[in-house]
C-alpha positions, 0 to 999 in steps of 0.5 A: 506459545513461543512461534518464533526461534530467537537467539537468546543474545538478540539485540534489538539495538544492535540490529537497528544500528547495523547498516547491513541489516536486512528484511529478514532481520527487521521482520524478526524484530517486528515478530518478536514484539507481537510475540512478546505482547500476546504471551503477556496479554495471556499471562495477564488475562489468566492471572486475572481469571485464575486459570491453572498456575502450571499454564501461568508459570509456562507464559511467564518463563516464555516471557523471561526467555523471549529477548527484550523488545520495546514498542519504539524499537518494533516501530523503528523495525517496521519502518525500515522493512517497509522501506526496504520492501517498498524500496525494491519493488521497482525492480519487481515491477520491471521484471512483471513488465517484461514478463508481460503484465500490463500496468492495469494488472500491476496496479491491481496487484498493488491495490492502486490504479494503473496510472498510480503504479506507472507514476510510482515506477517513473519516480523510482527509476529516475531516482535511480538515474540520478543517484546510482547512474553507473550501476542502473540500467536506465534503457532497460528500466525505461523500456517498459514505460510504454503502455503495452507489455514490454515483450509482447505485441498488443493483441489484434482485435476484431472490430465490432459491427455497427450493431454492436458499437455501444452508443457514447454515453455519460458513462464514458465521462472519465476513465477510472484508470486515470483517477488519482489524488492531488499532490497536496492536502488541505491544510486544516482538513487534511482532504485530498482532492480526487482528479480524473482525466489528463493532466491539461484538463482534469476534473475533480470527482470528489474528496477523500479525507481522515476523520478527525481524532479517529485513527484509521477512518476515512470518508469520501465526499462528491465535489459539492462535499456531500457524504458518500454513503457507506462510510466511514472506511478503514483506509484511504484507498476503500474510501477512494474506491467507494468514491469512484464507484459512487461517481461512475453511478452518477455517470451512468444515471 
């Protein structure tokens, strides 16, 4: 049952109190909590079903051998692990851009829009410039903000013949890459307005909001507050994607 190899003197409080702990140590605590929980659940289920006492003894010994770990400590480790991984993300984004990746490709890799990835990266490097100016290469970080990959020229494209140029139509009402969430949420419903278009003249394509009293469930609605079919969804990102698809289908009708 035991999947991890933990030192018998592993002290979760000591790891969480250390300023030098890294993501490996926080991941170890997170994994430890789940191994303890899985082993405990197996022991409790086996006890209730009267299975072979030998297996019960094995699980009992494993629980005794695993270092102590509480749910609250696991949550602290989770938060710090996420903070570390997310905090270092901007450097990998910069390197991906320098390697030729577009903002659309980076957004897709991160599960966000092109604009969302770009804006997040810009906020991170601005923080680096403000907090650690003596250690931060601002010129290098800002060199990848342009829309095209930093080390490759934009490929030349042949001009389509007049016969193949699509006529302008409702499908071009908004660019999906410009979709973003409003920065504020409704104080009562926690609904977030979904915007599209440039900053000077954005349009509202709908709303996403959590389902009251139901964790990890989100709904989407049109600008007229009509629900988008298919919900609720497990994440806000899923609700947002279905809203965008719904809006695009409506634009092409």
